[in-house]
N, C-alpha and C positions, 0 to 999 in steps of 0.2 A: 566666891571671888570677882572681882570687874573682868571685861573684857583683856583689858590688857595687862593684869598681874596675871590673868592665865595667857596668856600668849608668853611673858617673860615667863612663867613656870615652863611651860613647855618646850620651849623653845634650851634653857638651860639644863633639862633633862634630859633631849636630845643630843644635848653636848655631853654632858657627863655618859651617854650610852654608848656615842661614836666617836672622840678624843681621846687622846693621850694627853697627860698632864704633868708638867714639867716646872716645879718651884725654883726658881733662885733666888740665892739674895745677896746683895754689894751694899756695902756702906760707904760713904765718903765725905770728907767736911763741908760741912752744907754753908759755911759760916760767912764766905763771899759771897754767895746768894743774898741770905738776909740781908747782911749791911748794902749790896746793890737794891736789894726794895725799900731798905728805910729810907735812903739816899732820894729814890723819887717816887714813893709813894703819894707824898703830899703832891707835887707837883704832877701826875696823872692824875689825881684827882680833883686838884682844879683846873685843870689844863683838858679835862676829858671827862669828869662826872660820874668817873668809873672808879673804883678799889682796884688798886694793883696788890694782886694774891699773888702766891706761889703757883696755881698752877696753870698761865698761860707758860710760865716759863717752865714748867713740865709739859707741856704741850707743845710749844716751838718747839725743846729741845727734843722731844720724842718724833717730828714733821722732820726732824735734820738726821736723825739715826736711821728714820724710814727711808728717806731719799738717798741714803749710804748704803741702807742695806732692802733693797727692793724687796726681795722676799719676805723681811718681818708684815710688810704689808700685800702680799697676796692671797689669794685665796684656792682652792683647790675644788673645783668643778667636775666633776665626770673623774676620769683622767688626766685633765689639764691643770696645771698651776697656771692662776692669769695674775698676772701683774697689772698694778694699779698705778697711774699716773697721776693722782689726786690722794688725799687723805683725807675724810671722811669719821671725823674721831671722838667717838663715842666716849660721853664725861660723867664719871657717876655725881648723882645731885641726890641730897636727901632729901626726903618729902615725911610730911604728917605720915602715909600709908608704906613707908619702905624707898628703900635705894629703888632709881631711876637710871636710867643711861641716855638721855637724848641725846643727838649728835650736830656738832658744831662741822660742818658742811666745807668742803674746803681750804682746809685749816692750813695748808702750804701757803696759799697765800694773805696771809693776815698776819698783821703786826702780834706784838705783845696785849697792847689796849683792843684791837679790836678782838683776837679773841679774848682777851676777859668780857666786854661787852657782849658777846656771847653767853659767852659762859653765864654772866649775871643775868640775861634777857632767858635762856632756859631753863635755870634755876626759879627766877619769879613767875615761870610759865606753868614750870611743876608744883610749886607750895601754890600756885591759885587753882591748879587741877586741870591746866588748860591745855597737856598734852597730848598730843594727838601719835597714834600709830605710827601716821608720817616722821614726826619727830624723833622717835627710836628708833627707825627701819634704815638700814643702812648702813652701819659703821662699820669702817674697813679695820678700825684698830680702837681699843676702848685701855682707858686711863679708869683709876681708881684713886686717890688721895686720902688716906690716914692721916689728917693733920690735927692742931698742930705740936700738941703735948705726950702722946707718947707714942715710943717705936714697934710696932706692932709688927709681929708675921701673917702674912696674908696666905691663905691656900684659895686658889679662885677656880674655877671654872670657865672652860676656854668657849666662848661662844661659836656655834658651826659656822664656820665660812672664813674666822679667821688665822693667820697662823699664831698671831702672837699676841699678848696683852700684856698692858704693864701696871704693875698696882704701885702705888706709891707711900709704902710706910717710912714716917720719918717722924724724928723729934724735931724741933726748931733748928737742931745743926745738923742734921744726916740725911743723905737722899742715897739713892740709886746711883750709877757710874754713868746716867746722860747728862749730868751737871757739868762736866767739862767740855761741853760742846756750848755750852754756851758764851764761853769768856777766849 
């Protein structure tokens, strides 16, 4: 394994040994979000040069939820709970060598378009094999999206120092309860 994959494997194994895991599933009607994306995707592409996907909506909804529930963006360090006033969002990106989670820094200050641009830039960097360990370090919250065709149930490992991770298993018309915070 290369250095990055080895480090990821080590951290996942540490997490598996040290953290309890709980997975819950919620399902909602996502048709309003599908319609909203369809309405604006061409304008966003023409005006900003980036495709409007679903991940920016999920990221923004997560940021709003983390502001509302700060403990979900906290970490345990020693005997203390450390609350953060920022969201460094790890977003899963597929590469030819496997899944990686680069970090969108300070996502709480970004618009949907800025989030899409950063995810696209990190995705390109990942596919080109140019991600560094620094690009992958320090995420305070992790999102996984399994889109767009199959509703998949996912059990995931919690990365150390994170209280919560959010996966987005959905079909084109279903999503977790964070959807309601967008409208």
